[in-house]
C-alpha positions as CSV (number, residue, x, y, z in Angstrom):
1,M,170.6,-25.5,135.9
2,K,167.1,-24.6,135.4
3,K,164.8,-23.2,138.0
4,R,161.8,-25.1,139.0
5,A,158.5,-23.7,139.2
6,P,157.2,-23.5,142.9
7,E,154.8,-26.2,143.7
8,T,151.4,-25.2,144.8
9,L,149.2,-27.3,146.9
10,A,145.4,-27.2,146.6
11,V,143.7,-27.4,149.8
12,P,140.4,-29.5,149.5
13,M,137.7,-27.0,150.3
14,S,134.8,-29.3,150.0
15,S,135.7,-31.5,153.0
16,M,136.5,-28.3,155.2
17,I,132.9,-26.9,154.1
18,D,131.4,-30.2,155.1
19,V,132.9,-30.0,158.5
20,V,131.8,-26.5,159.1
21,F,128.2,-27.4,158.1
22,Q,128.2,-30.3,160.5
23,L,129.4,-28.0,163.3
24,L,126.8,-25.5,162.7
25,I,124.1,-28.0,162.6
26,Y,125.4,-29.6,165.8
27,F,125.4,-26.0,167.7
28,I,122.0,-25.2,166.3
29,V,120.4,-28.5,167.5
30,T,122.1,-28.5,170.9
31,A,121.7,-24.9,171.8
32,R,118.9,-24.1,174.4
33,D,117.6,-20.9,175.5
34,E,118.2,-20.0,179.1
35,V,115.0,-19.3,181.1
36,T,115.8,-16.0,182.8
37,E,112.4,-15.4,184.4
38,A,110.3,-17.5,186.6
39,H,106.9,-18.4,185.3
40,L,104.4,-16.7,187.4
41,A,100.8,-17.9,187.7
42,V,98.6,-15.3,186.1
43,N,95.0,-15.1,187.5
44,L,92.8,-13.5,184.9
45,P,89.5,-12.0,186.0
46,S,86.4,-13.7,185.0
47,P,83.7,-11.9,183.1
48,G,80.8,-10.6,185.2
49,N,80.7,-8.7,188.5
50,A,84.1,-7.9,190.0
51,K,84.6,-8.4,193.7
52,V,86.8,-5.7,195.0
53,S,88.6,-6.2,198.4
54,E,90.0,-2.8,199.6
55,N,91.1,-4.2,203.0
56,K,93.6,-6.8,202.0
57,P,96.3,-6.7,199.2
58,K,96.0,-9.7,196.8
59,M,99.7,-10.1,196.6
60,L,102.3,-9.8,199.3
61,E,106.0,-9.1,198.6
62,L,108.3,-10.9,200.8
63,E,112.0,-10.1,200.1
64,V,114.7,-12.5,201.3
65,H,118.3,-10.8,202.0
66,P,121.2,-12.3,203.8
67,R,119.9,-12.9,207.3
68,S,117.0,-10.5,206.9
69,L,113.4,-10.4,205.8
70,R,111.4,-7.6,204.3
71,L,107.6,-7.8,204.1
72,Q,106.0,-5.1,201.8
73,G,109.2,-3.2,202.0
74,M,109.5,-3.0,205.8
75,E,112.5,-5.0,207.3
76,L,111.1,-7.1,210.1
77,S,112.3,-9.8,212.4
78,Q,111.4,-13.5,211.7
79,A,108.8,-13.5,214.4
80,E,107.0,-10.3,213.2
81,V,107.1,-11.7,209.6
82,S,105.4,-14.8,210.9
83,K,102.8,-13.0,212.8
84,M,101.9,-10.8,209.9
85,L,101.8,-13.7,207.5
86,V,99.5,-15.6,209.8
87,S,97.1,-12.7,210.3
88,L,97.0,-11.8,206.6
89,G,96.6,-15.4,205.6
90,K,93.7,-16.3,207.9
91,G,91.0,-14.5,206.1
92,D,92.2,-15.0,202.5
93,K,93.8,-18.4,201.6
94,D,94.0,-17.3,198.0
95,L,96.6,-14.6,198.9
96,T,99.7,-14.8,196.7
97,V,103.1,-14.2,198.1
98,L,105.9,-13.1,195.8
99,V,109.1,-14.1,197.4
100,K,112.0,-12.1,196.1
101,V,115.3,-13.6,196.8
102,S,118.6,-11.5,196.8
103,L,121.6,-13.3,194.9
104,E,123.8,-12.8,198.0
105,S,121.3,-14.5,200.3
106,F,121.8,-18.2,201.6
107,A,119.6,-21.1,200.6
108,S,118.7,-21.5,204.3
109,D,117.3,-18.0,204.2
110,L,115.0,-18.8,201.4
111,V,114.0,-22.1,203.2
112,T,113.2,-20.1,206.3
113,A,110.9,-17.8,204.3
114,L,109.2,-20.6,202.6
115,D,108.6,-22.3,206.0
116,L,107.1,-19.2,207.4
117,C,104.6,-19.1,204.6
118,D,103.8,-22.8,204.9
119,K,103.1,-22.2,208.6
120,A,100.7,-19.4,207.9
121,G,98.9,-21.7,205.4
122,L,99.7,-19.8,202.2
123,V,100.1,-22.1,199.3
124,N,100.3,-19.6,196.4
125,L,103.9,-18.9,196.3
126,N,106.1,-17.4,193.6
127,V,109.8,-17.3,193.9
128,V,112.0,-14.9,191.9
129,T,115.5,-13.6,192.1
130,L,116.3,-9.8,192.7
131,K,118.7,-8.2,190.2
């Protein structure tokens, strides 16, 4: 008896390459970059004479943590934060409040902070997350 030569099967590579290119095009078209930072409003100075206000800061930092608020780094109660925002917002309606939210805080804590800003008449609000 004669031994047969082993059969070799040819795998069609052209159809596999077509599928790989179609998958590559699909993933390139459907991929979206994740926005990691909030878009903050940038107020550029106008040319000419600059008005410097040394008494009041132009931006307040309000940090929201689980069941606590910090205004300019000082931990205050909700009533104290409300009084401070009202007093600072009375003279300067263009005051910007940067609300920094902790990842562990609840949505209700953020809503409370935004309500305090609204009651003080502050409308320039920027919300970002703390890392």
